C-alpha positions as a Markdown table, in Angstrom:
| # | Residue | x | y | z |
|---|---|---|---|---|
| 1 | Unk | -116.2 | 196.2 | 74.9 |
| 2 | Unk | -112.6 | 196.2 | 73.2 |
| 3 | Unk | -110.9 | 195.3 | 76.3 |
| 4 | Unk | -113.3 | 192.2 | 77.1 |
| 5 | Unk | -112.5 | 190.8 | 73.6 |
| 6 | Unk | -109.1 | 191.3 | 74.2 |
| 7 | Unk | -108.9 | 189.4 | 77.7 |
| 8 | Unk | -110.7 | 186.8 | 76.2 |
| 9 | Unk | -108.4 | 186.4 | 73.4 |
| 10 | Unk | -105.1 | 186.4 | 75.6 |
| 11 | Unk | -107.0 | 183.9 | 78.2 |
| 12 | Unk | -107.8 | 181.6 | 74.9 |
| 13 | Unk | -104.3 | 182.1 | 73.3 |
| 14 | Unk | -102.4 | 181.1 | 76.8 |
| 15 | Unk | -104.5 | 178.1 | 77.0 |
| 16 | Unk | -103.6 | 176.7 | 73.8 |
| 17 | Unk | -99.7 | 177.6 | 74.5 |
| 18 | Unk | -99.8 | 175.9 | 77.8 |
| 19 | Unk | -101.0 | 172.5 | 76.4 |
| 20 | Unk | -97.5 | 171.0 | 75.1 |
| 21 | Unk | -95.6 | 167.9 | 74.6 |
| 22 | Unk | -95.0 | 167.2 | 78.3 |
| 23 | Unk | -98.3 | 165.5 | 78.4 |
| 24 | Unk | -97.2 | 163.0 | 75.9 |
| 25 | Unk | -96.4 | 159.9 | 77.6 |
| 26 | Unk | -92.7 | 158.3 | 76.7 |
| 27 | Unk | -93.0 | 159.1 | 73.0 |
| 28 | Unk | -89.4 | 159.2 | 72.8 |
| 29 | Unk | -88.4 | 155.8 | 74.1 |
| 30 | Unk | -88.1 | 156.4 | 77.5 |
| 31 | Unk | -90.3 | 153.6 | 78.6 |
| 32 | Unk | -88.8 | 150.2 | 80.2 |
| 33 | Unk | -87.0 | 148.7 | 77.4 |
| 34 | Unk | -87.7 | 145.0 | 76.2 |
| 35 | Unk | -85.2 | 142.2 | 75.9 |
| 36 | Unk | -83.5 | 141.6 | 72.8 |
| 37 | Unk | -83.2 | 137.9 | 71.6 |
| 38 | Unk | -81.1 | 136.9 | 68.9 |
| 39 | Unk | -80.9 | 133.4 | 66.9 |
| 40 | Unk | -78.2 | 131.5 | 66.2 |
| 41 | Unk | -77.8 | 128.3 | 64.3 |
| 42 | Unk | -74.1 | 126.4 | 64.4 |
| 43 | Unk | -73.0 | 129.3 | 66.2 |
| 44 | Unk | -73.8 | 132.0 | 63.6 |
| 45 | Unk | -76.4 | 134.7 | 63.6 |
| 46 | Unk | -79.0 | 133.4 | 61.6 |
| 47 | Unk | -82.7 | 133.9 | 60.4 |
| 48 | Unk | -85.4 | 131.3 | 61.8 |
| 49 | Unk | -88.3 | 130.4 | 59.6 |
| 50 | Unk | -90.7 | 130.5 | 62.5 |
| 51 | Unk | -91.0 | 131.0 | 66.0 |
| 52 | Unk | -93.4 | 131.9 | 68.8 |
| 53 | Unk | -92.9 | 132.8 | 72.2 |
| 54 | Unk | -95.2 | 133.2 | 75.2 |
| 55 | Unk | -94.4 | 135.4 | 78.3 |
| 56 | Unk | -95.7 | 134.3 | 81.5 |
| 57 | Unk | -96.3 | 137.6 | 83.2 |
| 58 | Unk | -97.7 | 135.9 | 86.8 |
| 59 | Unk | -101.4 | 136.5 | 86.1 |
| 60 | Unk | -101.5 | 135.3 | 82.5 |
| 61 | Unk | -99.4 | 133.8 | 79.7 |
| 62 | Unk | -99.4 | 136.3 | 76.8 |
| 63 | Unk | -99.0 | 135.2 | 73.2 |
| 64 | Unk | -96.4 | 137.2 | 71.6 |
| 65 | Unk | -97.2 | 135.7 | 68.1 |
| 66 | Unk | -95.4 | 133.8 | 65.5 |
| 67 | Unk | -92.7 | 135.6 | 63.9 |
| 68 | Unk | -91.4 | 134.7 | 60.7 |
| 69 | Unk | -88.2 | 135.0 | 58.7 |
| 70 | Unk | -86.4 | 137.0 | 61.7 |
| 71 | Unk | -83.1 | 136.9 | 63.2 |
| 72 | Unk | -84.1 | 138.6 | 66.3 |
| 73 | Unk | -87.1 | 139.7 | 68.6 |
| 74 | Unk | -88.1 | 142.1 | 71.4 |
| 75 | Unk | -90.0 | 140.5 | 74.5 |
| 76 | Unk | -91.2 | 142.5 | 77.2 |
| 77 | Unk | -90.2 | 141.5 | 80.9 |
| 78 | Unk | -92.2 | 141.8 | 83.9 |
| 79 | Unk | -92.6 | 145.1 | 85.4 |
| 80 | Unk | -93.7 | 143.9 | 88.6 |
| 81 | Unk | -91.3 | 143.1 | 91.6 |
| 82 | Unk | -90.9 | 139.5 | 90.5 |
| 83 | Unk | -87.2 | 138.4 | 89.8 |
| 84 | Unk | -87.9 | 136.4 | 86.9 |
| 85 | Unk | -90.0 | 136.1 | 83.6 |
| 86 | Unk | -90.6 | 132.7 | 82.0 |
| 87 | Unk | -90.7 | 132.7 | 78.3 |
| 88 | Unk | -92.2 | 129.5 | 76.1 |
| 89 | Unk | -90.4 | 129.0 | 72.7 |
| 90 | Unk | -91.6 | 126.8 | 69.8 |
| 91 | Unk | -90.7 | 126.6 | 66.3 |
| 92 | Unk | -93.5 | 124.4 | 65.1 |
| 93 | Unk | -97.0 | 123.8 | 65.9 |
| 94 | Unk | -96.4 | 120.3 | 66.7 |
| 95 | Unk | -93.6 | 120.6 | 69.1 |
| 96 | Unk | -94.0 | 121.2 | 72.9 |
| 97 | Unk | -92.8 | 124.8 | 74.2 |
| 98 | Unk | -89.3 | 124.9 | 75.6 |
| 99 | Unk | -89.2 | 127.1 | 79.1 |
| 100 | Unk | -86.8 | 129.6 | 79.5 |
| 101 | Unk | -86.6 | 131.3 | 82.9 |
| 102 | Unk | -85.1 | 134.9 | 82.4 |
| 103 | Unk | -83.6 | 135.9 | 86.0 |
| 104 | Unk | -82.7 | 139.5 | 86.8 |
| 105 | Unk | -83.0 | 142.2 | 89.2 |
| 106 | Unk | -85.0 | 145.4 | 88.9 |
| 107 | Unk | -84.1 | 148.8 | 89.2 |
| 108 | Unk | -87.0 | 151.6 | 89.2 |
| 109 | Unk | -85.6 | 154.9 | 87.7 |
| 110 | Unk | -87.7 | 158.0 | 87.6 |
| 111 | Unk | -87.6 | 159.7 | 84.1 |
| 112 | Unk | -90.4 | 162.3 | 83.7 |
| 113 | Unk | -93.4 | 163.7 | 85.3 |
| 114 | Unk | -95.2 | 162.5 | 81.7 |
| 115 | Unk | -93.6 | 159.1 | 81.8 |
| 116 | Unk | -92.9 | 158.5 | 85.6 |
| 117 | Unk | -90.9 | 155.6 | 86.2 |
| 118 | Unk | -89.3 | 152.8 | 84.5 |
| 119 | Unk | -87.5 | 149.5 | 85.2 |
| 120 | Unk | -84.1 | 148.6 | 84.1 |
| 121 | Unk | -83.2 | 145.2 | 84.4 |
| 122 | Unk | -79.3 | 144.3 | 86.2 |
| 123 | Unk | -77.9 | 140.8 | 86.5 |
| 124 | Unk | -80.0 | 139.3 | 83.7 |
| 125 | Unk | -79.2 | 135.4 | 83.2 |
| 126 | Unk | -81.5 | 132.4 | 81.9 |
| 127 | Unk | -82.1 | 128.9 | 82.7 |
| 128 | Unk | -83.2 | 126.4 | 79.8 |
| 129 | Unk | -85.2 | 123.5 | 80.8 |
| 130 | Unk | -86.8 | 120.7 | 78.4 |
| 131 | Unk | -85.1 | 121.6 | 75.3 |
| 132 | Unk | -86.7 | 120.4 | 72.2 |
| 133 | Unk | -85.6 | 122.6 | 68.7 |
| 134 | Unk | -84.2 | 125.5 | 71.1 |
| 135 | Unk | -80.9 | 123.6 | 71.7 |
| 136 | Unk | -79.4 | 125.7 | 74.3 |
| 137 | Unk | -79.1 | 129.9 | 75.4 |
| 138 | Unk | -76.1 | 132.0 | 75.4 |
| 139 | Unk | -75.6 | 135.2 | 77.6 |
| 140 | Unk | -75.4 | 138.5 | 75.9 |
| 141 | Unk | -75.4 | 141.8 | 77.7 |
| 142 | Unk | -76.5 | 141.2 | 81.3 |
| 143 | Unk | -78.2 | 144.4 | 81.6 |
| 144 | Unk | -81.1 | 146.1 | 80.1 |
| 145 | Unk | -81.0 | 149.9 | 80.0 |
| 146 | Unk | -82.0 | 150.0 | 76.4 |
| 147 | Unk | -82.8 | 148.1 | 73.6 |
| 148 | Unk | -79.8 | 148.4 | 71.5 |
| 149 | Unk | -77.5 | 145.2 | 72.5 |
| 150 | Unk | -78.5 | 141.4 | 72.7 |
| 151 | Unk | -79.3 | 140.2 | 76.0 |
| 152 | Unk | -79.6 | 136.4 | 75.0 |
| 153 | Unk | -78.8 | 134.1 | 71.9 |
| 154 | Unk | -81.1 | 131.5 | 71.3 |
| 155 | Unk | -78.9 | 128.5 | 69.6 |
| 156 | Unk | -81.4 | 126.4 | 67.4 |
């Protein structure tokens, strides 16, 4: 009987030990990075009172919400095989949105069994159409491997 209890204890202990952090999906920031957009006024990095960004992901347009008193935002790009993501930007509720098309090529990179594959973006550039309060767009770093560097500068 003692041997049976010992075997049950060892099995229970080994099942608890085998449950490790390998099942945690991308907790250490290994997932697909977002694009960093920094705001400028008069060629200086500046805080914007309010900005609202929508992202067109092909099947739907996602409202990323109003950002208040910020100098930069992070925007997720499409993860399908589309070569672009359309962003719509506005600073007030009364103005029409300005469309910015972000063009890129994607590169899939295997990360781990738990996290799977992430996308990196290369040759990132943008085209501004119908400027309103957003006057122009400047290129920053032209690839996205992490969220450290600014990829686009929005000039207001």
